[in-house]
C-alpha positions in Angstrom: 9.5 -2.7 -59.2 13.1 -2.9 -58.0 13.6 -3.0 -54.2 16.5 -0.9 -52.9 18.2 -3.4 -50.6 20.5 -0.7 -49.2 17.5 1.3 -47.9 15.8 -1.9 -46.6 18.9 -2.8 -44.7 19.2 0.7 -43.2 15.6 0.5 -42.0 16.1 -3.0 -40.6 19.2 -1.8 -38.7 17.2 1.2 -37.4 14.4 -1.0 -36.2 16.8 -3.4 -34.5 18.6 -0.5 -32.8 15.3 0.9 -31.5 14.2 -2.6 -30.3 17.5 -3.0 -28.4 17.0 0.4 -26.9 13.4 -0.4 -25.8 14.4 -3.8 -24.4 17.4 -2.4 -22.5 15.2 0.2 -20.8 16.2 3.4 -19.1 16.5 4.6 -15.5 12.9 6.0 -15.8 9.7 4.1 -15.7 8.6 5.7 -19.0 9.8 8.3 -21.5 7.9 11.1 -23.2 9.1 12.6 -26.4 7.3 15.7 -27.7 6.7 16.0 -31.4 5.5 18.9 -33.5 2.1 17.3 -33.4 1.1 18.1 -29.8 -2.6 17.5 -29.8 -2.2 13.7 -30.3 -0.1 11.5 -28.1 0.8 8.0 -29.2 1.0 5.7 -26.1 2.9 2.4 -25.9 2.3 1.3 -22.3 3.2 -2.3 -22.9 6.6 -1.8 -24.5 8.2 -3.0 -21.2 7.3 -6.0 -19.0 4.6 -5.1 -16.5 3.4 -6.7 -13.3 -0.3 -7.3 -12.5 -1.4 -9.0 -9.3 2.1 -10.3 -8.8 2.4 -11.9 -12.3 4.8 -10.6 -14.9 3.2 -9.7 -18.2 5.5 -10.1 -21.2 6.3 -6.9 -23.1 5.0 -6.0 -26.6 8.4 -4.4 -27.4 7.6 -3.5 -31.0 4.8 -1.1 -29.8 7.6 1.1 -28.4 9.5 0.8 -31.7 6.4 1.8 -33.6 5.8 4.8 -31.3 9.4 6.0 -31.8 9.2 5.7 -35.6 5.9 7.7 -35.5 7.7 10.4 -33.6 10.7 10.5 -35.8 9.1 10.3 -39.2 5.7 11.9 -38.6 6.2 14.2 -35.6 3.7 12.6 -33.2 4.3 13.1 -29.4 4.8 9.8 -27.8 4.9 8.2 -24.3 6.2 4.6 -23.8 7.2 2.4 -20.9 10.9 1.7 -20.5 11.1 -0.2 -17.3 9.2 -2.7 -15.1 8.5 -1.0 -11.8 6.2 -3.8 -10.5 3.3 -1.9 -12.0 0.7 -2.1 -14.8 -0.1 1.4 -16.0 -3.4 0.3 -17.6 -4.6 -1.5 -14.5 -3.2 0.3 -11.4 -5.4 3.1 -10.0 -2.4 5.4 -9.3 -0.1 5.5 -12.3 2.5 8.3 -13.0 2.3 7.2 -16.6 -1.4 7.9 -16.9 -1.1 11.1 -14.8 1.6 12.4 -17.1 -0.9 12.4 -20.0 
């Protein structure tokens, strides 16, 4: 099987661009992107750094990249963290991220 290096490089560039976008964050705490599959929502709450009990938790940036790719190529609705607001959406009792779902 011959590998199409041009396609591989395009995908690599797309992934790097998405990773840069996720790591740079946005003005919002999180982003929601609706896909045509609405009854399943892919959630990436650890795509940005989070704070639990005063300690910073490192991000799992590629989870946000994977969510964005699932939205683009398969139509899933997605929600992902884009900014550390001194919170941990999976731990805090009051979370606008969880309430949005």
